[in-house]
Residue, then its C-alpha position, 0 to 999 in steps of 0.5 A: m645945400s640951399q643951392a640944391r633946394d633952390h635948383g629943385d624948386d626951379h625944376w618943379t616950378t618949370r615942369p608944369s609949364r613944360m608939360r603945358a607946352a608939350g600938351s599945346r604942341a600935341a594938340a596942334r599936331g592933333r588938329a593937323v591930323t584931323q585937318p585933311a578931313l576938311r580939305t576940298p575933295v579935289l581929286p574925287v571931283l577930278i575923277i568924276s570930271a574925267v568920267v563926265l568927259a569920257d561920256l561926252v567924248g564916247g557918248a556911251g553912258m552905261i560904259w562910263l557912268p558906273l565909274l562915278a562911284a569911284g568919286p565918293a569911294l576915293a573921298a572917304t580916304t581924305n575927307s569928312p563924311r560931309g565931303v563924301l556925301c557932297v561928292g556922292l550927290l554930285g556923282a548922282v546928279l551928273g549920272v541922272l543928267f548924262g543918263l537921260r542925255d544918252g538915253v540909258p534905260e530907266g532900269e539900268l539908270a536906276a541900277v547905276l544910281s543905286a550903286v553910286l548911293a550905296v558906295t556913297l553911304a558906305s564911304g561916308l561911314a568909312s570916313a567917319l570911322r577913319g576920323r574917329r581913329e585919327r582923333v584917337l591917334a592924336a590923343v595917344r600922341s598927346v599922352a605919349e609926348t607928355a609922358q616923354h617930357a615927364l620921363l625924359t625931361p629936356v636937357p638944357a644946352t648948358v648944365g654946370p660947367f658942361q655944354v650938353a647935347v642929346r638925341y633920342s629916337a624911338a624905333a616905333a615912330e608913334a611911340r616917342i618913348g621906349g626903353d632907353l633912358y638918360a638924365l643929367i642933373p647938377t647936384p651938391y656933389g657935382v654934375r651927375l648923369i646916367v644913360g641906360d637901356v632896359r631889356g625888352k620893349g613896350l610899356p614894361a620897359v617904359g615903366t622900368a626906365a621911369l623907375v631907374l630915373g626916379v631912383f637915380r634923381e633922388a640918389a644923385h642928390d642924396e649920396p656923396d659917393l657915386l657908387a652909393v648912387v648905383e647901389r640905390v638903383e640896384r636895390s630898387l631894381a632887385r625889389n621890383l624887377g623880374p628874374d630875367d629883367f635887367v638894365t645896362a647903364v653908365v653912371a658918371g659924375y664930375p665931383q671936382a674940376g678935371q676929374l670924371e668918375v664913371v661906373n659901367c654896369g654892363h653897358a657899351p663903353p663911353l667914348l672919350v674925345r680929348e682936346c688934342g683929337d685922340l678918341v678912346a673907348v672907356e672900357p671898364a677895368h673889371p666888367a660888372p653885370p647890368l643893374g638888377l643882376r648883381a645877386l646872380s653874379g655877386q660882382s660889384p661895379d668899380l669906380q673909374v676915375l678919368s682926367f677930364a680937362d678943358g676941351d674934352q668930350l664924353l659921348l654916352y650912347t645905347d646899343g641902338v646906335t652901335e647895333a644899327r645895320d645897313r642893307c648889307r647887315a654891317f653895324y654902324p661904325l660909331l667910333d669912325g662916325l664920331a671922329r668924322h663929325v666931332s666939333e666944338e659944339p655938341e649940338r652940331t656934333l650930334t646932329a651930324l652923327h644922328d643924320d649919319l646914323l639914319a643914312h646908314v640904316g636907310g632912314r629908319l631905326h629898328d631899335d631905340a637909340a640915345l646919344l648924350l654928349i658933354r663937353k668941358p669948354s675951355v677958357v677961350d670958348s667961354m670968352k667967345t661965348q661971352v663976346t657973342t652974348v654981348 
């Protein structure tokens, strides 16, 4: 038990540094968001130069001079209010010079200058509002990333006896977190992990995911029996969820060498890859309802015990992977994809699998998707790692 306490102390000691690192990365992105406002207004100046060149060639001021207002209008999309005003001032000065050169009547020249100045002022205001929105967006991104690291804590490449890799993609590019959840932690009863999917989207789904992960992390350390861990999560959800809310999940544990325990609560079956290359879906012998719905069905989940030898791998995922469709509305063939890309390095396997998934959907997922792959390295693999390290 002292080891468990030591591990917990390490977790809570390193977590603030992780959150500070996340905050610094988010701040850097925030600066990157506002950076375009500081750029030299090259394109607006080119537009004004093109108008001036057209006037020099054509010599008809009132045909081309009103187009000078396009400069500050375009500058508002990429530059700060100061840049917009500089472009507008440049356009106004050139408008006066070429208007006098072309002999434009004073009344018409005044109308052109008024239009340029009016567009400049309106564009400066638009640029200020755009900059404010970008700063707000940068702050939201910072909070979202901090929340992601607090909720879905980074999983190291090695946990206990396993090599581990994780891929998570939120459907909304700016959301960064959603209703999918995962966790993998060493406990006094072996490594335990969960992958789940909350019904619904948005902040309510994120709140439910945080609840599930919080209860799981506590129960995984306290309960010797994996079914008792699931029972703790079920009781918590029954008290806190609405009647139509639920969470599908797979909870797994590695209590002793060569033995893997799996509890499936209405979730997609994990995929087991044997050392010999055989790939099978771990279907539950007796299907159980998702977490939060046991009171309605009266059914309890069963504990499946699988052999898990050196070189074996287990992939857990959410339905955002298997329900991803291409342009022809065909689902992503996860079983075939895993068979093509499986390797002895979980990180390389998931990178190839994730890239394949994005290629299948055309570059953007329409639902949250999570992938978690564990592998029990063989003695030969361990020796290779030691030699490489030395």
